[in-house]
Structures are given as C-alpha cells and as structure tokens.
N, C-alpha and C positions, 0 to 999 in steps of 0.2 A: 438924335438926342442921346441914345445909349452910348454911342461911340464918343461923343463929346464928354460925357461923364467919365468914361474910361480914361481918356487922355488926361483929364484933370486929376484923377486919382493917381495915375502913374507919375504925373509931374510932381504932385505933392509928396509922393513917397520918395522919389529920388532927389528932388530938389530942383529949383528953377534953373540953376546954372549947370546941372550935371552933364547934359549933352555937350555944352560948350567947353566945360572944364576937361572932359575926356578928350575932346577933339584937340584942344590946345596942348595937352600933356603928351598924348601918344598918337594922335591922328586917327584913333579908332573909336567909333561910337557904336556900342552894342545894338541899339535899336535901329540903326540905319543900315540894314542889310535886307536881303530878299525875304527873310522869314518875318520881318517886322514892318517892312516899308515897301511900297506906299500903302497907307492904310485905307485907300479907296479900293484896294484889291481885297477880295473876300477873305482869303486865308490870313493875311496879316491883321485884318480888322478883327477876326475872331480871336487871334492870339492876344491882341491888345486888350480886348474885352475880358478874356479869360484871366489874364494877368491882373487886371484891375479888380475883378471879382474876388480873386484870391487875396489880394492886398486888403480889400475892404472887409472881407470875412474875418481874417485873422486879426486885423486891427480892432474890430469890434469885440473880439473874443478875449483879449487880454493884453499884457505888456509886450510890445514889439520893439523895445529900445535897442536890443542887440541886432535885430534885423535892420532897423533904421540906420544904425551905425555902419553896418556892412553895406547897405544900399548907397549911402552917400559918400563912401570912400572913393578917392581918386587914386588909381594904382599907377605904378611907374612904367609899365610896358604893355604892349598890345596883348600878348599871350595871357598875362595875369588879369587884365581887364576882361578878356573873353571868358576865361575859366571861372573867375569870381561871379560874373554875371550869370553864367549857366548854372553854377552851384546855387546861387540865390533863387533863381527861377525854380529849380528842382526842390529846394527847401520850401518855397511858398506852395508848390503843388502838394507836397506831402503833408504839410501843416494844414492846408485847407481841407483836404480829404479827411484828415483825422478830426478836425473840428466839426465837420459835417456829421461824422459818425459818433459825436458825443464825447470825444476825448479832450482833456485839458492839455494844452501844449505849452511847453516852455522851451526857450532857445539857449543853447550853450550853457546849460545849468551844470555846475560842478557836481559830479557824481561822487559816491563814496570812495571810489578808486582814486579820486583827484583829477580824473580826466574830464574833459568838457565835450561830450558828444553833441552833434548838431541839434538834436531834438530830444526832449523827454516827454513821453505821453503817459497820462494816467486817466483811468476811468474806474471808479469804485476802488476795489482792492487790487486792481491789476495795473501794472506799470511796465513800460518798456523804454529803452533808449533807442534812438534811430540815428544811424550814420548815413548821410546823403553824399553821393559822389558822382561825378561825371568822368567818363573816359573818352577822350577825343583821339584823333589820329596821332600816332607816335611821331618822333622827330624824323625818322627815316622817311615815313610816308609824306610828311609835310615838305621835306626837302625835295622828294621826287615830284610832288604836286607843284611846288613852286618852279622847279626846273622845267616841267612840262608846259606850264603856262607861259614861261618866258620863251621857250623854243617855239611853241605854237604861234605866239605873237610875232616873233621874228620871221617865221616862214610865211605867215599871212601877209606881212609887210612886203616881202619879196614878191609874192604873187601879185599884189596890187601894183607895185612899182614896175614890174616887167611884163605884166599881163600874161602870166603863165599859171600852171596848176601844179601842185606838189603833193606827193604822198610821202609819209615819214614813218619809219620804224625806229624809235629811239631805244636802242638796246641798253643804254646805261646813262648815268648822269656824268656829263663831262665837266671838267674844271673850266673856269671862265676863259682862260687863254686858249684851251682846246676848242671850246665852243665858238669863240670868236674866229679862230682860224678855219673851222669847218664851215661856218656861215659865209665867210668870204669865198670859199670854194663853191658853195651853193649859189651865191650871187653871180659868179662867173658862168656857172651852168645855166642859170636863168637867162642871162643875157644872150648866150649862144642859142638856147632852145627857142627863144623869142624870135631870133633872126632866121634860123633854118628849119624850125619845126621838128627837130630830131630830139627824142626823149633822151635824157642823160641821167644815169645814176651817179650819186656822189656819196661815198662811204667813208666812215671814220670808225675804225675798229668794229664794234658790234652795232653801230648805228648806220642807217642808210636812208637817204632820200632819193626820190626819182622826180626829175623835173620834166613836165610835159608842156607842149604848146597848148595854148588856150583852147579848151574844148576837147582835148585828146586824152585827158585822164580817164582811165577805166573805172567802171563801177566797183564799189567795194570800200574797204577801210581807207581812210585818209590819214589818220594820225594814231599811232600806237605808243602809249607811254612805256617807260621802262617797267619790267615785270618785278613784282615783289613776291617772294616765296618764303615760307617758313611757318612756324607755329605761333599763332597769335594769342593762344590761351594763357601762357605764363604771365603776361602783363596783366590780364584780368584777374588771374589767381592771386598775384601779388597785391593787387588793390583790395581784393576781398579779405585777404589775411591782415592787411594793414588796418582796414576799417573794423574788422572783428576785434583786433587788439584794442582799438580805441574805445570799444564798448565793454571791455572787461569789467566785471563787478556786478552785473545784473542782466536780466533777460533783454535781448536786443533783436532788432531787425536791421537789415541793410537795404538801402534803396540805391540802385546803380543804373545810370543811364549811359549805355555804351553807344556813343555816336561815332565811334571809330570803325575798325575793320571787321570785328568779330561777327556782327549780325548784318553787315551791309555788303561786304566784299568777300564773303566766304560762302561755302555751300550750305550754311545753316538756314538761310532764308528759303532754300529750295526743298528743305526737309519737310516731310509730314509732321504736323504739330506733335504727335505722340512720340515720334523718334527724336525730335528736337528736345522735348522736355526730358526724355530719358537720358540723352547725352549730357545735357546741361546739369541734370541732377547728379550724375556720376562725377562730372568735373567740379561742381560746386561743393559736393560733399567731401571730395578729396581736399579741396582748398580749406574747408572748415573742419577738418578732422580733429584739430586741437582746440576747437572753439564751440563746445556744446551749449554755451549760453546763447548763441545766435539762433533764434527760432525760425528765421526765414530770410530769403533774399528776393527782392522784387527787381527784376531785370527788364529793361526796355531798350529800344534802339533809337529813341529820340524822334521818331517820325510816326508816332501812332496815329492812324487814320480811322481804325475800326476796332473799338475795344472788344467787341465780340462777347462771348460767354466766359466770364472769369473762371468758373469752375473747370471748364474745358482746358484752360490755360494754366492750371495749377497742378503741381505734382507733389504728393504727400508721401512720406515714408517715416516709420516710427523712429528709426535710428538716426535720421539726418534731418536737417531743416527742410521746410517747405520751399519749393521753387515756384515762382510765378513769372511767366513770360508772356508779354503782350506783343505779338509780332506786328511789324509795319507792312508796307507793300512788298510784293515779291521782289527778290534780288538774287544775284548770284553770290556764292560764297564758299568756306574751307574747313576741312577736318582739323581738329586741334585738340590739345590737352590730353588728358588720360584716355579719353575716348579714341582719339586718333591712334594712340599707341596700342590699341587692341587689334588693329588691323594692318599696321605697318611695322617695320623693323624697330627694335627698341631704340629710344632716344631720338627718333626722327619723325617728323610729319610735315608734309609739303602740300602745296596747292595742287 
C-alpha cells in the first residue's frame, strides 16, 4: 500500500509521460537503473518511498512551481538528464529536512544580489541561502570507464567464442583503430590456445592480455583498468568557489554530494573520521578563504547507509565555516588538495 502511494506521488510530480518522453529523446530514463529499479528490491523501494515522502512534504508546505517546472523538463542529452535529476533529488532532500526543522523554504528566489540560489530558508529572524550541487566522475574517468566496459565485453565475447580464459592489464585507453587491431591479434591467440592448450601473451604498448586454455587461468586478478593518478581536489574546490559566488549577498550554506572520485576512489574513505574531517576542513577553508558569508558545507558521497552521530561528523572552527561529513561504506581512496601538499613536493599529489 505504501509503495503504491509512493509510485503515484512520483508519477504525479514528474508527469504521466515523463519516463516515455525521456526514453524517446535521449534513450536514458533516470528511474530505470539499479538504484531505483526494480522496486520489489528493498533498496530501490526505500529510495522511491523516500523520494515520494519528500515530494509530499514540501508540496504540502508551500509553492513548488519552480520545482515542478524543473521536474517536468525534458533535456536534450543523457548527461544533462542525469545531472538535472540528481540535482533535483538533492534539492528535494535538503528542502524536506529544512521543512521538518521548521524552516520556510522557497526555490530559486531572486536575492538582493540579483542571483537566484537554489533554496532560500527562513525561520524567525534568521535566513540563509543554500546552493545545492552534485559532483560526478569527470570526463577522463568516464572515458576510461566506457573504454574498460567495451574492452571487457570484447574479451568476454572471445572467451565464449573460443572456450578459453583471458587475463587483461589495460595500461592505457587505445584509439578505436588500435583497439580493433589488438583485438584481432587476441582473437588469433585465442584460436591457437584453444587448439594446442599453450598460453599466449598478446601485448600492445602498455596493455597486455594472456590467453589460457579453458581451466588453466591462474587465480588472481582477471581485468585491470587503466590507472588514473593525480590530484582530485581542485575540481571540488572549483565547484565550492563557484557555488559560494552564487550565494554572495547574504549568509549561506553549501550542500555538495560528491559521487565521483574524491570520497570513493581515494584513500579518504580509509581515514579515521577525525583525520578525514581535519583534512577536509583545511581544504574547504582554503577554497572558501574569500567567502566569509558561507557558514558551512555539507559534504556527502552519495551512498549514505548509516548516518551515525552528526556531532561526531561535524568540525567547527571560529575562523572558518563548519564542515559536515557523512561517510558511506569503507572504500579505497587518495591524498589531495592543500592537505596533500603538506607531505609531498610542492605542486604535486599522486595516488
């Protein structure tokens, strides 16, 4: 009964034809992925109910015309559809929590500076603007991810066709013609290994596969993606500075959901919480050094599973904004930003 109600609320909010219109225009439908579907799975069901509850709460609290306009918009490409949907969900989350805490919420209200921050909150004599933003994987990461998926698909196809087993170390992203030529060489090695049972390595510059007869592949890693190294913090810092500028003219908070590399694929997730907060505080305060009107930053990694104790996850300092970090499940991850430069040579920080 509750899930049926939630589906009806979400359908009414986005519009009856929203799914079909997105599929027709871009081939991408935000709700049809592993996070939202199938709804008979527990996690997607909870997400749908949570989304519906937020929609119902803020709809009952006041004017949502700006949110409705954004929700019903059909965008021209997949990346824009994805980013706008993620931004809308984060806006709904922030607005719903504010409403529950007794704040009056308005959306994209023109401030005295002439800018239109995502949210304006007021309660009694206190008011804030809030900028909401998501950070996904950057273009280089998406290119490597797409290349790895393609290469893995081709190799698994060769395994099935020739009844062999393959290991791969993809040292770099190859151009289409280079990849096609390398895959042809691998196909020849597969045919030979299937016939005589002899393992065969096939290399192309920094990339190498080894083809084994069926059942002969040794235990261990089967597929390694191209490595990404570098400092991921500047991209986060640039977004913080951009959103701080958007809120100029009054007291503000920033809500950032980093679903990209910073908190997922770097050594941040392996840090003790106190060390993580201290490092983030230094990095964020540096990024906000010219924005004293920003009172705090709420930073999450998009996969929160245990909220825990908020006080333990908050860092306060008189001279800089407050930092709130809600960690998700443990992950591997990287030193970055001003913190990294405390312990490595100037101007560099690497995985």
